[in-house]
N, C-alpha and C positions, 0 to 999 in steps of 0.2 A: 906830338902838336906843332915838331918844327915846321911841317909842310905848309901851315896853317900863315907865316910867316909871308910864303912866296906867292901862294892863292889870294888873288885881287879879286876875281869874277864876281862873287858877290856886295851885297852893300856891308858896310862898316857893323851896323847891329849886328849882334849877336844874339843867339837863345841863353838862356837864364845856363849857367855853371851846371847846375843840376842831370838838366834837360841834355846839354853836350856829353855830358859822364855816361849819361842811360845810352845815348845814341853810339855813343865812344866803344864802350862795354859791349853792348850786345852778346853777354855771358863768355865772351872770349876772353876779358884781365880779370873783373873782381865783380863781386855782386854788388859796390856800392855801400855806401851808407846807410842804404833801408834794414841790414839784417838788425833784429836783439846779439848783442854784446854772446850770449851764450850759445846762440847759434851760429854765429861767424867762428867762433872761437873752437867750436863743433868742429867748422868744414880745416880749419887751419889743423886740429889734432890728426884729421884722416890725411890731408895733404905730407903729414912727418911719418905714418906708417913706412916702417921698412919692408923690402919683400920678403914674403912669408912670415907675415905678422900674424898670423895664424897658426903654424909651425906644420902647414901642411899643405907649402907651395905657393899660399896665397900670392898677387900679384901685388906692384903699388899702385895705390889710387889715382885713377889718370887724371890729369890736371882737366881736359876735355869734360871728365863726369864731374869733378868738384865744382867747376863755373857754370856748370849746366845745374846742376842742383842748388848753387847758388843763387842763380840769376832766376830759376823756376820759385824760388823762395819767395822770395824779395817781390816779385810780379805778387803772389798770390796776398803777399800784404799790403802789399801794395792797395790792392782791391776788398780784402776782405779787416782787415786788421791784425792784431799779436796773432789772433785765435787761428787765423792761418798758419802760423808755425807746423810741423809735423812733428807727433810726440816722438819717434824716432827720425835719427839720422847715422846711419850704419854704416859700415866699406862693405864691397861685394869679394869675394876670394878672384874676380874676373878681372878687377879694377876700376869697377862700378860704385856706386851711391845708391845705397836703398834710404828711400823714405817713405816714411808710416804715419796715417793718419787714421784713427781708431775714437769709433762712437758708438755706441750702444746699438743701432742698426744697421750699419754699414761700415764700412774698414775698406782704404785703398794701399796696396803696397805699388809704391813707383821705384823703380830702377831707371838710374840716371846710368847708359851701356859707357864702355869707356872710351867710345868711339864716337861718341852720340846716340843720339836719339834716347828710346826710351821705351821699357818694357811695362806691362801696369797688370796688379793680381784686383779686383773688384769685387769685392765679397760684402752683399747686402742681404738682410735677413728679415723676415717676413712671417706672416701667419702659416706660409705652408714650408717654409726652413730657410734653409741657406741654397743661397745661387750665388756662383763664382763664375766671375768673368773675366778671363786671360784678355791681355791686349800688348802685339809685338810690334816694335820699330816707329812706335809713334812719334808725331815731331815736336816739338816745342809746346806748340800752340795746342795740339790736341790734346796732350799730354796737362797744359794747364785747363784747358775747359772741362778734365776730368776732376781735378783735383775743388775746381771752383764749385761742379755739382751735387761732389761728394758732402762740400763743407755745407755747401743751402741745405740738402737732404736733411744734414743731419741736425740742422739747426730750425728745421720745418717741422710743424706739430701736424 
């Protein structure tokens, strides 16, 4: 934020700090204060895993995957409240982070890839059985839309 001192093109009014943090973070630095303690703590734990944490040669969890996971959870909470927190936050051997939302009729597994982007597995159950849909190379917006759709469907009657 040193650059802010020299820049004088804009008016002197500044947006609220929270807005600045949100724009500045953009998934790159931290998820900000929106995350519940347990969720934040879990991401910190994953960031401290050493190489080979599974004893099968797993890679370290990438900072990009951790930042992406934290950012998307924060966005879900901002829209859906604390009920938007995934039930599971787990490391993946390739350096990614897996997030899971599970409800009786619908489940979503979302993988934050180590180099950015998302993979998904959506499982829906109805009278005719179990339907699974996979997604690859999803953008942040696509991943967020999927989460919101799943949570919405889970709470619809």
